C-alpha positions, 0 to 999 in steps of 0.5 A: 229538419229539426227544430233551428235555433241556433240563436233563439229564432223560433218565428220569422216574419215575412215581408212581401208583397201583395201583388205576385209580380210580373216575374213566376219565379217570385211565388215559387220562391214564396211557395218554398220559403213557406214550405221550408220554415214549417219543416223547420218549426218555425213559426211564419209571421205575415201581412195576413193578406189572401192576396200575391206572395203573402198568400203564396208563403202563407198557404204553403206553410200551412199545407206543410204543418206550420205554425201561421201568425197573420197579422192585419188592418181592418180597413184591408181584411176584404181588400187582401182577402184575410185568409182566415184559416190560420193558426192565429189571426190579429186585426189591428187598426192601422198599418203602424200597429201591424208593424208593429206587432209583426215586429214583436211577434218575430225573431228575425225577419225576411224580405222577400220581392214586393212593393212599395209596403214590403220596402217601407217595412223593411225600411223601418226594421233597418231604422229602428236597427240603426236607433238601437230599437233591435238587432234582429236578423234581415235576410233579403232574398235577392234572387233574380237580383230583385234587391240590388238597387235597394243596396245600391241605394243603401251604398249611395246614402253612406258614400254621400254621408247620410248613414252609416255603412249597413254592414252584415251587422245590418243584414244578410244577403241570399242569392237562393230560397235555400239559402235562407236557412243557414243564414238564419244558423248564421245569424248573430245571436241578438244581444238585447230584446227590441223596445217596440214601446219605443217605436 
């Protein structure tokens, strides 16, 4: 597969769970995503853990010959079983530092199923986009309608007058992993670099 970068996406941060969840298809799509990114020569940036969907996506990317960067707080390195055999492993001191560095190292973001931590990461990307700190693409992989409740909540906030309408300029929803590369290809070219120093 040829190098994907119709709009400068060489490195993608994947947000996903430190658990695998109750639906076995979540692990399946995580593994497929890691494989797809590696074969497209797109570097994977992730939370560094060797547990849950994080482990699935990273192991699959490495097995397919991809470059993988793990970023993990020192106090989670043991409980999340930090993967040491990566292209690059970065140990930080806090979750905030982890999120900032994942943002800096990525040209785009992909959200797979996950828990509160994954939701927090996704909402930060929304917020930073809303206040003008970046315009990097975010893709929600909505297989089995996992993200429908969040999409409905965002619409509710808009209807109640608390946030702007979060349309395609904020995120793209795809139904399956097979749609991810085409969504990255179709993503608008970022107009400016992020401003991580402003976080």
